[in-house]
Steps between C-alpha positions, in 0.01 A plus 500: 500500500628848414576730792536878520640756736319833526752649257446213257121525499513880462668447161258241367321619180139604552213318344334672203227741606231285334598202710502703822155649423358153440598372847199367689427599859429804714683675782345673798569873530672488837784301338600829328547673836524882483665484158382846383619681811849360466521554125395863549751550781786348302431621147280809520139608529391382156673161512201291615287640218773403251479145631122499481505638146731223391270240654188662350353571845401814690527605864154364574565154367861489632533729805833577665411257781282216368295310757398141563176572319684574173600224255728525198627264230838362604662666203431847647758455773756354261460774239503765773838373620639487148389856426652636823830331417502627141360848554643606837799272561671506165439129446689398818286222645714470814429865583137401543597329825510837678149585376376161614653551844308824537168339405572210731508732798124534462458135597311409813704650787402229749628228269829681440547554872427134575741394225777715648445343841466137397685488168395477134364147537171629638438721197612237250271234649209731417601532132254238377207664679605844378523386139161337520350821635635731228527287183237292323740260327762255617615411848802565718624226732757611760752266658671677789775366729767639720678772303361393164182497293361414156188643343366265235271677253301264278198490273493841326646622172605831661760309706697451180512871419853645553361828634283317753800291606722805544226686686450222752872448557535874560205472734681245710816712509296802609317301764829399662614861488182614675554229764862614542632156406773407255442240229793266442328330206226615262447305180221408267448161337305438180222245535364521147245726336277526810735455792782676684683443829669768708768374740629701792750452783588743778 
């Protein structure tokens, strides 16, 4: 099975737009966090509207802070990330990590605090439940032990998308940053067209 570091996966060619747009599944709005607030803070007042225009949405259909009541096709998040990288970061995918860290700070404060006190295992064990609550396709099965974890994503075409894979590996890196823990290992493993595994050790 092919494996990637975060640097490796950031350089993987994107899927054609038509293929990304055809991905089945929907994502709950709270998975976007306060994306618009952070994009505006980092890139200027009109930046969120540039993102929305690219996606063909307006501020009513895609607010700066989507809620649990809002649902979007999975491709919206992927194309949003791609546009931010291209338009505001000069094509540097790794620079997106700092934006992701900012949006991650809007996560549930109680969970972050608990994770800092008990370690990342608590948060990672909840990954399957979290995925089920925000995404209508696929499943995430966590396997967490002492100082290591794997997240096994199976059963959805989006798990094969290079942008999705990069986004979720960045998400793990950012989570450890928010918990003030250092990752000794972060790698992704290809499991075919509808599967992906993220391995971590700390």
